[in-house]
N, C-alpha and C positions, 0 to 999 in steps of 0.2 A: 621210454626214453633210451636213446642208442648209447651204450657204454663207451666212453673215449679212451682212447689210447694212453696207457700210463707213459710216464716220461723217463727217458733214459738218455745218458748221454754217450753219444755214439762217433766213434771216429769215420772221418770222410776222407777216403783215400781213392781217386783224388777229390779234393774239394769242388763241389759243382761250381762254385763262383767264381773260381778261377778259370773255367772252362768256356762259359758263356760269351757270345759276341758282342761288342758294344750296340746300343741302338743308331749313333750317329757320332760323330766328332763333337758334338755339342751335350748330348746327353751320354755320358760314357759311365760304365760301371766301374766301382773303385775295387781293385785288387785286394784281397783279404790281407794280405801281407804290409799294405800300404795302411789301411784303416787300421790296423792294430799299431802301427808306427805314430799315429795319430792319437789312438787312444793312449798308448805308452806316455806320449808328452803331455797328454791330458792329467794322468795321473800323478805324474811328477809336479806339475804346478799346483793340482789339490792337495797333495802332501805339504809342500813349502809353503801353501797359504793357509793350513790347517794344522798344523804342530805336527806333520808327519803321518796324519791320518790316510788311512786306505778308502779310495773312494768306493772301492768294488765292494767294501764292508760297512757301507752305510746305505741302510734299506730306507731311509728317505728321500735320497738324491732321486730326481726326476730328468731323464734323457729325452731329446726329441730330435728326431730327423726329420724335417720338414719337407725334404724333397728326396726322399727315399724312392731307390731303384730297384737294386738286388736284395735289399734289406742287410746288407753286409754289416752296417756299423751297428744297427739293433741286434743282430745275431752276435756280434762280438760282445757286444755290452752285455747281453743276457748271459752269454757263456762265462765272463768274468765275476759278473753278480751271482750266479749259481754258485761258483766256488767261494767267494768271499762270504757270501752270508750264510755259509754252511752253519756256523757256530749258532747263529741266531734263529734260524728256520732247520733244526736236525733233519724233519722230514723233507724229501725232495721235492715231491708234488705241492706240498703247502708253498715251500720256497719258491717254485717256480710260478707257480699261481699269484705269489706276491708281486714277483718282479715283472711278470707281464701286465699283469692288470693295475699296478701301481708305479711303477717306474718307467718303464719303456713304451715309446709313442712314435708314432711315425705319420706321414703325410705321403701317399704315392703321387708321382707326378702324371701318371697315366693309369687306366684300368689295368692294364697288362702288368705294370711294374708294382702294383699294390698286389695285385694276386701273388705275384712272385717274392715280395717281401714277406706277406703272409705266410707263404710256403717255407722261406728261410727262417721265420722267427719261430711261426706256431706249428711247423711241420706240417700244416694244411693250408690250402688257400681259405678255407672258412675257420675264422677263430674259435666258434663253437661245433665246429665238425667233429665227426668220431674220431679221426685221426690227429685231432689238435692236441699238444702236449698240455694246454691250459683247460681247466675243467670248470673253470667260472665265468666264462665269458656268454653273454645271451646274444650277442648278435654276432654276423658273420664277418665284419669288418674288425671286431675285437678293438686295439687301440691302433691300428693303422688304416687311417681314414683315407677314403678316396671318393669322392662325387663329380660328374663331370660339370666343370665352370666353363662358364661364356665369357668371352672378349666383351668388353664396353667399346663399340667403335664410334670414332668420331674423325671426321676428314680423312677417313680410310685407315685409321689407325686407332690402335687399342689404347686409350686413356691411361692404363695401368703400364703396360709394359712395351708400347712402341710397336707391337706385332703389325704387321701388313693384312688389311680386311682383304684385300686380292688375293692372297697366299693362303689363309687361314680361317676365312669364313667359308667352310666347305660342306657343310650339311652336318647331319648327326651320326652319319656311319664313321667318320674319321675323328682322330681326337683334336681337339681344340688347340692343345698345348698353352692354355690359359690357367697357369699354374696358382692353385687356391692361396698359397701364402703371398703371392705379391698382387693378387687381384682383390685388394680390399683397402679402403682407408684408415681403419683401425684393427691393427694386428691382434691387438690385446682382446678387443671384444671378438675377434674371429676365433680365437684360441678358446675362449670360455664358450663360444656356441660350439665348437668341435668336441672339446675334452672337459667341460665344466667350470663354472663360475670361479672356482678357487684355485685353477690350475697355474702354478709358477714353475717354470722350469729352470732347474739349477745348470743344464750341460745342453747345449744346443750343437750338433756335430753334422756333419755331411759332405755332400759334394754335389751342388746346384747346377742345374742347366746353364749352359755358358751364354747363347745367344739365340737370337730369332731373325728369321728372314723380314726387313723394314721396307720390302718395295722398290727398293733403290735400284739403280744401274746393275746390271747382271746378276749376280750373287751376293749382292750387298744383304749385310746382315748386323744386327746391333747388339751388342752386349747388353745381357740382363743380368749376370751373376751379380753385378753390385747391388740389384734391387733386394736381391735375397739377403745379401749382408746387411745392408740399411733395414732391412726389416727383421732380422734377427736381433741387431742392436737394440731395436726399439721394444722387444719383448724384455730385455734387460736381464739376461741369465747370469749366473755368476761367472760361466765360462762358455766361450765360442770358438769353436775350431772348424775350418773350411777349407777346403782345397778349390782354388780357382786359378784361373789362368793368370799369367804373371805380367802380361800387357800392361797392366794399369800402373805399375812402377813408373813408366814414363810417358804413357800416351794411351792412344785408342780412342774410337768414336765414343762421344757422351761421357768420357771418364775424368772429365778435368775435375770437377767438384767431388766426385768420388774419391779420386787420388788424394786432393787436398786432405779431405775429412780422415781418411786413413793415416797419411803420414804425420797429420800433427794430434793422432789419437794415441797418447802414451799408453793407453789400457792395453795395445799390441804388444805383447812381451817376447814373442818369438816369431820368425818368419823362416821356415825351411824352403829354400829355392831352388829347384831342378831346372837348370838350364834346358835339358831336354825332355820334352814332357813324355817320350819314348820310354824313358828310364822309370815312369810311374804308370802311364798307360801305354802298354806294347801296342804296337800297331795304330795309335790315334795319330792323325795329321794335325797338329795343334802348334801353329809357330810360336816361338818367344817363350815356352817354357811354362810351368806351372809351379804355384807355390802352396802351400798350407800355413796359415796363422793361426796363433793362439791369443785371444783376448779376454784378460782378466779384469773383470769389473771392478774389484775393490783393490788391486794392487797395482797401481800405474808405475812407469818406471822406464828404463832404457829397454831397448830390444835386443834379444839375442837373434842374430843374424847368421845362418847356415847355408853354404852355398854348395850343392850338390851336382856332381857331374860322373857318369859312369864310375871309374875305378879311380878318379882322382881322390886326393886326400880332401875332407871335408874341411871347407874354409870357415871359420866360427869367429864372430866378434859381438861385442855388446856395445851398441852405439844408437843414438837417436836415428829414428828412421828419416828425418828432414835435416839436413845441416843447413846452416845459415846461407842464406843466398840462394838456396836451390827451391827448385819447384817440382824437382823428380826426387825418386829414391836412386840414390847409388847403388846399383845393383852388386857390384863385386866388392868386397873387404879391399882387397889390394887395389882394385882400381881407385877408391876413395883416397887410399895413401898416395897414389900416383899424381892424382887431381890436385891434391893439397900442396905437393911439390912444385907442380907445375904454376898453380897461382901464387905462390911464394915467390917465384921466381919473377913473373910477369908484374906483380903489384905490390909485393913485399907482404910483411906480416899481415893478417888480415882476421876477423873472425869468419868473413863472408868468403866461399867459394866463388863468387859470381865475377865474371871478368868485366871490366869497365868498358863502356863504348872507346872503340879506337885500338882496343886490344883483342876483338873477339873476329875471329876467321868467317863467322855467319855473315858478318856485313858485306861479305864479296858473294854471298849466295844469292841467286834468285829465289823468287817464290815458285811453287809447282806452274807449270803453264808460262813459262817467261816470256814467250812471244804470242801468246794466245792461241796457239796450235793445240788441239786435241791429242790423246795418244792416238787415236784412228785415222789423223791426218795423213793423205797421201800426196804428194808434190808430184811435179812433173816429171817425166822421165828425162827430159832432155831441155837444155837450158837456153833460153832467149835473152834478147838484151833487154835489161832491166832486172834480171832474176837475180836472186842470191840464192845459195844452197841451202838446204835445210837437212839436218840429222833427223830422221824419224824411224819410227818403228819398222825394222825390216831392213834398213840401210839409208841411201841417200837420195833426194830427189831435189827439185827447184821451185821457187814462187817468187811471184812478181813482188820487188821490195814494196811498191805502193799499197800492196794488201795487208802489210803487217802492221798491227796497231797499237801492240804493246812491246816493250823492250828496245824500241828503236834506238836508244842511247847506246846500247850493246854491238849494235849491228858491224859497224866498222873497226871495232876493238879487238885484239886478241882475248880469248877467253879459254876456259877450261869446261868440258862437258862431263857430266857424269849421270849415271843412270838414276832415275828417280824411284827405282828399288833396287834392293841387293839383287845379286845373281842367285838364281833358282837352285837350290840343294833339295827339291822334292818337297817331303813333308816332314823334313827331319831338322833338327838343329845339330849342325856339325862343328866341332872346334879340333883346329883352329879352323876360321875362315875369313874370307877377305873383307867382310864387314860393308863394303862399298863393291859397285861394278867398276870395272877398269875404266878410268878416266882417260880421256883424249884431248888434244888440242883442238880449238876450233878457230879457225884462221878469221881475219877480217873479211866481211861480206858474207857471213853464215848465220843461220839461225838455227832452232831446235824444236821440236815438237814436246808435247809433255811428258813423250817418254824419258826425257832428260830435265836435267837442272842445269843451270848456267852458272858458271863463277868468272867473275869480272866487274867491269872492265880492267884489262890489264894493257900496260902502255906498249909492251914488246913482246916478240916470240920468247925472248930469254926469259923474262919473267913469266911466261906462260908455262916455259918449260921447269922454272923453278917452284911453281905452286904445283905443278904435275909432279914433280920428285916429291913435296912435302906430303901430297895425299897418297904416295906409295908407302911412306914410313910406317911402320907398324904402330907407334907410339899415337901417331895422328889418327889412326884408324880405331885404335883402343878408345881415344877420348870422343869419337864419333858413336862408338858402341855403348858407351855409358849413358848417352841420351837417347838411344835407338832402340824403340820398344818392338818393333816389328821390321819387316823387309824395306820399308818404306824411308828413303833418305830425304826428307825434307829440309828447308833451311835450319830449321829447328835443332836438328841432331847435330849441327854443328857447333853448337852453342860453348860446350867446353873446349874447343879447338882455339888456341891463342895465334894471333897474328904474327908473321915474322917479315923479315927483310928479304923482299924476292930479287936476291942479287947473286944466288949461289944455288947450286944443287944440293938438295938437303939429304941427310943420311940418318938412319936411326941412331947411327955413333954420334952424330953431331947433337942430336936430340936428348940422348941418355946422358951426353955430358953435360949439355947446358943445363938441365933440370935435376942432375947428382942423382940419377937413379941406381939402385942398389942393385946387386947380383940377382937376388931373389925378385925384386920386381921388372928387372928385365927377362928374367925367366919366366916369369907369369904372362908377361906382353908376349912373349914367343910362343907361349903355349895356347895362347887365345887368337891370336891373330896371326894368319898365313902370309908367308911372302907373297909381292905381287908381282906378277910378270908384265912387261909394258910391250913385249915384241908383237903380240897379236896385231894382225894387219887391218883387221875390221873392227870398228867400234862395236862396243859389247850392248846388246838391248837391256832395258831395266823396266820391264813393264808392271806397274802395279797391281796387285789384287784388288777388286773392289769390295772386298768384305772386311777391311781393315778398317 
């Protein structure tokens, strides 16, 4: 028998897990510093719910990372337990063997990441190898499991995760990305199969994969992180802490039921929201930011909401995730205060923050593809008799009036056009930003492609100019942002914007006074929303990404 390496805690300078490149924007490695931030929050919640007890001094607590990549969560948990259990297990080797065999468990998302995670936790890619710090494992995988799992195809999609058969049915030489944790109808039975019939995890923590290509147009991809959250809840741990994209707050493909379940779950006791994903995952192009939440099975209540952005002061409030009359999460604590003032002026004192019909600006906003013309539509270069002008991706063209089948009631009226997607800022969320692309007036006898949405009909040019001035106001665009999870600016994102009288040029000073905003609220708005310049001669394009 080959003697195994003795265990020793060694300094890591630099920590190798801060140096490795991400697998992709959808399977990102969690920086050690951020993983420890999540574990600190977990320890605080454990102490609050267990009479001040130290979770790292509890030798019975079981931890699971069901989508481990670098192994950073398992490694940092092991490090903390190694210190916390020193009194109970004075012998270091006995202590480490207990922690690694009885308390710390993981599931690799790929063969490569399972080897990497074992290397991080056991100091060897083989749990029972001669370099492993654990002496009692009899298998190479130890408690970090991975086996290849296949998708279950039906109608060219996986019945479990919705992945595209065309994209991922690629043979045995490539990874399937059929993640074991979500490819089962009975997650408790699956865990018993992997780790033993009596396994009950106290803590589930980690960073799941975010999305998979679903076979749609272009780079279309569907989110899958919500499937991991749902499965983790089904295991009924005492605590659940995961880092996921923040787009679920207000929208996203296939996320409506997930959002409703999350926002009505009063066991979610804290959300740390990072407006820029780059503040958590440097170099990752993930629009909309990220968040991590802590779910406490046995202690329901209000949620502590903290907003983080670069060196700004952290904004924190204890509040319900779902306000009365809302179907989305109001992301900014200050934004919630502002919205309440707007609603109070428009409809008086009310428990609900929902504006009634007749008071909502979105009643003027068209659906996507307002005239039935797709984003890639190209009109004629020259106008002939019977043509109307068409604002399209790349400029202006012409189309025969009788070929327009949708939105015909808008053609001969004044209107305002605005991009169907916000102006691009690369792969970074930056503040202040404009929220929407630069709007412009559409004259009677004009239409637009799907590149734009249409606001109207408006009875005169002066009305159109009034609406245009309203959209340039910072407060208006903040209210749009509160319902806007991505760069898309559909009709729905205008839900919180109130209707006004279109008889004047609107300014922020007018709106600040109308809604009695405080100096701090005004400062917040002007920190978040950039001034808008309407002097640009050409309409700005607003092409939507296909992966939203």
